[in-house]
LUMLUMFI-574316 format. One record per residue: residue number from 0; x, y, z of N, C-alpha, C, CB in turn. Coordinates in pm, 1 decimal, decimal comma. Atoms other than C-alpha are relative to their C-alpha. Last residue first. Glycine has a CB too. Layout:
# LUMLUMFI-574316
[r NUM; [X; Y; Z]; [X; Y; Z]; [X; Y; Z]; [X; Y; Z]]
...
//
This chain:
# LUMLUMFI-574316
[r 64; [39,9; 118,6; -42,3]; [-4679,7; 9222,9; 13617,2]; [-97,9; -45,4; -124,7]; [-67,1; 10,2; 148,7]]
[r 63; [156,9; 55,3; 69,5]; [-4519,8; 9487,2; 13515,2]; [-7,9; -116,6; 44,8]; [-23,3; -12,4; -167,7]]
[r 62; [4,7; 155,0; 53,8]; [-4286,4; 9609,1; 13782,3]; [-139,4; -22,8; -26,0]; [56,4; -118,7; 108,8]]
[r 61; [112,8; 85,5; 51,7]; [-4219,1; 9984,5; 13770,0]; [38,4; -103,4; 0,4]; [-53,5; 18,5; -116,9]]
[r 60; [-0,7; 132,1; 82,2]; [-3924,3; 10129,5; 13990,0]; [-168,7; -48,2; -21,3]; [98,3; -129,9; 95,1]]
[r 59; [94,9; 20,7; -7,6]; [-3811,6; 10511,1; 14133,6]; [-67,0; -89,0; -100,4]; [-33,6; 94,9; 17,5]]
[r 58; [40,5; -60,3; 70,8]; [-3427,8; 10577,1; 14146,8]; [-169,8; -106,8; -36,7]; [125,8; 30,5; -105,1]]
[r 57; [-0,6; 113,6; 157,7]; [-3322,4; 10501,7; 14431,0]; [-71,5; 50,0; -96,7]; [-71,1; -157,6; 9,9]]
[r 56; [195,7; -46,5; 9,3]; [-3253,9; 10856,7; 14739,4]; [41,9; -180,1; -129,5]; [-89,0; 273,8; -129,4]]
[r 55; [102,7; 6,9; 167,4]; [-2901,0; 10830,2; 14887,8]; [-145,6; -43,7; -21,2]; [62,3; -109,7; -104,0]]
[r 54; [88,3; -140,0; 38,3]; [-2921,1; 10932,0; 15254,4]; [76,7; -1,0; -139,0]; [21,9; 168,8; 115,5]]
[r 53; [78,5; -88,8; -69,3]; [-2725,1; 10656,7; 15417,8]; [-31,3; 136,2; -70,7]; [63,9; 21,8; 123,8]]
[r 52; [-72,3; -23,4; -92,8]; [-2519,8; 10406,8; 15127,4]; [-132,6; 156,3; 84,9]; [185,7; 36,3; -77,2]]
[r 51; [134,2; -91,9; -27,6]; [-2713,6; 10207,6; 14870,1]; [53,8; 51,4; 111,3]; [-156,6; -71,4; 24,4]]
[r 50; [31,5; -54,2; -71,0]; [-2507,7; 9982,2; 14634,5]; [-40,5; 138,5; 126,2]; [21,6; -50,5; -15,3]]
[r 49; [7,8; -159,6; 61,3]; [-2623,6; 9807,0; 14360,9]; [58,1; 10,6; 149,8]; [-178,9; 99,0; -61,2]]
[r 48; [-30,4; -18,3; -104,4]; [-2654,3; 9436,9; 14244,3]; [5,5; 167,2; 58,5]; [109,8; -72,9; -1,5]]
[r 47; [-45,8; -84,1; -8,7]; [-2831,7; 9295,9; 13973,6]; [45,9; 16,4; 150,4]; [-71,7; 76,8; -58,2]]
[r 46; [-136,5; -7,5; -67,7]; [-2899,1; 8958,8; 13819,9]; [63,0; 140,9; 66,2]; [96,1; -44,1; -106,6]]
[r 45; [-129,8; -99,4; 18,8]; [-3208,7; 8950,6; 13585,0]; [75,6; 10,0; 136,2]; [-47,3; 162,4; -48,0]]
[r 44; [-137,5; -31,8; -142,1]; [-3335,8; 8671,3; 13495,2]; [88,8; 116,6; -12,8]; [129,0; -128,8; 10,6]]
[r 43; [-184,9; -69,7; -37,9]; [-3555,2; 8625,6; 13205,9]; [-47,3; 41,3; 127,9]; [87,8; 165,6; -111,2]]
[r 42; [-8,0; -174,1; -50,8]; [-3945,2; 8419,7; 13162,5]; [209,4; 41,7; 8,4]; [-105,0; 14,8; 235,0]]
[r 41; [-93,2; -27,6; 59,9]; [-3982,1; 8063,0; 12889,3]; [-18,6; 203,5; 78,1]; [-20,6; -58,4; -189,9]]
[r 40; [-169,7; 84,0; 91,4]; [-4145,5; 7846,5; 12934,9]; [61,5; 76,5; -15,6]; [14,9; -71,7; -149,2]]
[r 39; [-28,5; -36,2; 165,7]; [-4454,1; 8050,4; 13147,4]; [79,7; -105,4; -32,7]; [81,8; 149,1; -42,1]]
[r 38; [158,4; -104,8; 27,9]; [-4570,1; 8057,7; 13544,2]; [43,2; 52,7; -131,4]; [-41,5; 159,4; 130,2]]
[r 37; [100,4; 27,3; -3,8]; [-4312,8; 7750,3; 13671,1]; [-162,8; 63,7; -60,2]; [22,7; -11,1; 97,8]]
[r 36; [60,4; -76,2; -94,5]; [-3983,8; 7846,4; 13534,9]; [-185,2; -61,1; -26,8]; [44,1; 187,9; -35,6]]
[r 35; [54,0; 73,0; -103,4]; [-3911,7; 7543,9; 13285,1]; [-2,8; 123,1; 155,0]; [111,0; -155,0; 14,7]]
[r 34; [111,3; 89,9; 51,4]; [-3705,9; 7773,4; 13047,6]; [21,4; -58,7; 155,4]; [24,1; -113,6; -162,4]]
[r 33; [-9,5; 131,9; -116,3]; [-3429,6; 8056,4; 13144,5]; [-149,0; -118,4; -86,5]; [-60,9; 85,2; 234,0]]
[r 32; [81,2; 36,2; 46,8]; [-3377,7; 8394,9; 12922,5]; [-11,5; -187,9; 72,4]; [26,6; 43,6; -152,1]]
[r 31; [6,2; 138,9; 66,4]; [-3033,7; 8517,1; 13070,4]; [-153,3; 28,1; -43,7]; [33,1; -151,7; 111,0]]
[r 30; [95,9; 3,5; 56,6]; [-2911,0; 8881,9; 13221,5]; [-24,4; -138,4; -126,3]; [1,8; 135,4; -40,7]]
[r 29; [68,0; 91,1; 30,1]; [-2670,0; 8890,0; 13499,1]; [-92,2; 17,9; -74,5]; [-31,5; -48,1; 79,2]]
[r 28; [-98,2; 97,0; -10,0]; [-2486,2; 9163,0; 13652,5]; [25,5; -88,3; -89,4]; [-13,8; -60,0; 90,0]]
[r 27; [11,1; 106,5; 38,9]; [-2681,5; 9488,9; 13605,9]; [120,3; -89,5; 11,1]; [-44,2; 14,6; -108,6]]
[r 26; [-70,2; -42,6; 179,0]; [-2566,9; 9755,9; 13767,7]; [-17,8; -86,2; 6,0]; [138,0; 54,8; -74,1]]
[r 25; [-91,5; 207,5; 23,5]; [-2788,9; 9908,0; 14045,9]; [69,0; -69,2; -124,2]; [-126,2; -137,2; 7,2]]
[r 24; [31,3; 24,4; 113,0]; [-2842,8; 10338,8; 14055,3]; [49,4; -174,5; 51,3]; [77,6; 103,7; -130,8]]
[r 23; [-47,6; 192,4; 32,0]; [-2792,9; 10476,0; 14381,5]; [-48,6; -75,3; -148,9]; [-99,5; -119,0; 137,6]]
[r 22; [33,5; 129,0; 52,1]; [-2850,9; 10840,7; 14329,4]; [65,2; -131,0; 14,2]; [-4,0; 14,6; -111,9]]
[r 21; [-98,0; 99,2; 45,6]; [-2682,8; 11135,0; 14586,9]; [-139,3; -112,7; -76,7]; [116,5; -76,2; 160,5]]
[r 20; [97,7; 62,1; 2,5]; [-2875,7; 11473,3; 14658,6]; [117,6; -170,6; -127,3]; [-162,7; 131,1; -72,3]]
[r 19; [42,9; 18,2; 158,1]; [-2610,5; 11719,5; 14775,4]; [-51,5; -158,0; 26,1]; [152,0; 21,2; -138,0]]
[r 18; [-3,7; 157,2; 15,1]; [-2557,6; 11790,4; 15109,7]; [-42,4; 32,3; -126,6]; [-93,8; -113,3; 98,0]]
[r 17; [-131,2; 74,1; 70,4]; [-2399,2; 12173,9; 15137,7]; [-24,3; -140,3; -35,7]; [129,8; -3,5; 97,2]]
[r 16; [-36,3; -85,8; 101,0]; [-2703,9; 12405,5; 15104,5]; [157,8; -131,4; -12,0]; [18,6; 210,2; 55,9]]
[r 15; [102,6; 8,4; 158,3]; [-2860,4; 12219,0; 15333,7]; [75,2; 28,9; -63,6]; [-128,8; 86,9; -41,9]]
[r 14; [28,9; 172,2; 38,5]; [-2596,6; 12192,2; 15630,5]; [-101,7; -74,4; -184,1]; [-129,5; -49,4; 167,2]]
[r 13; [-119,1; 1,4; 76,7]; [-2524,1; 12609,0; 15554,8]; [-28,1; -148,0; 18,2]; [149,2; 79,3; 49,5]]
[r 12; [77,0; 79,6; 93,7]; [-2939,3; 12689,4; 15648,4]; [152,2; -72,9; -153,0]; [-157,1; 145,9; -73,7]]
[r 11; [119,5; 101,6; 30,4]; [-2881,0; 12719,9; 15995,9]; [-45,6; -66,7; -136,3]; [-112,2; 65,2; 37,0]]
[r 10; [-52,7; 86,7; -6,2]; [-2546,5; 12919,7; 15960,5]; [-124,1; -115,5; 22,2]; [104,1; 24,6; 89,7]]
[r 9; [-105,5; 14,2; 168,2]; [-2694,8; 13169,1; 15742,3]; [58,3; -134,1; 92,5]; [167,6; 178,6; -67,9]]
[r 8; [129,9; 130,7; 101,4]; [-3084,8; 13160,4; 15940,1]; [162,8; -19,5; -84,5]; [-214,6; 96,5; -150,6]]
[r 7; [109,2; 109,8; -7,9]; [-2822,0; 13251,8; 16278,2]; [-85,8; -70,2; -70,0]; [-63,7; 24,1; 52,4]]
[r 6; [-126,0; 56,5; 23,9]; [-2595,1; 13502,1; 16114,2]; [-79,3; -171,6; 60,7]; [158,3; 94,1; 105,7]]
[r 5; [-21,2; -40,1; 120,4]; [-2923,6; 13744,9; 16071,5]; [104,2; -199,9; -4,5]; [97,1; 203,4; -17,0]]
[r 4; [93,2; 59,5; 94,6]; [-3043,7; 13637,3; 16373,1]; [34,6; -36,6; -140,2]; [-100,3; 81,2; -9,7]]
[r 3; [45,2; 86,1; -83,3]; [-2726,4; 13812,0; 16583,4]; [-162,9; -153,4; -73,6]; [-49,0; 132,4; 128,5]]
[r 2; [-80,4; 90,4; 63,2]; [-2676,9; 14068,4; 16349,8]; [-24,3; -169,5; -4,1]; [119,0; 29,6; 58,5]]
[r 1; [100,5; 1,4; 141,5]; [-2948,3; 14248,5; 16455,1]; [126,9; -60,2; -75,6]; [-76,7; 180,6; -75,8]]
[r 0; [70,2; 113,0; 29,9]; [-2766,4; 14260,7; 16770,8]; [-69,4; -71,9; -87,4]; [-47,4; -1,6; 46,5]]
//
């Protein structure tokens, strides 16, 4: 009967050990400078795409204003 608590702990920890952390990063598709935007004479536009699956994490983002 001593093996039962140990076996339960081992089995409970298997899903956590089997999971690997996935980091989804966006892929740059287009980067260009345009004129005529409402808030400035020239601004940079970037178009990105990303595939984020359940359980994936995304990198932290900082936005300068």
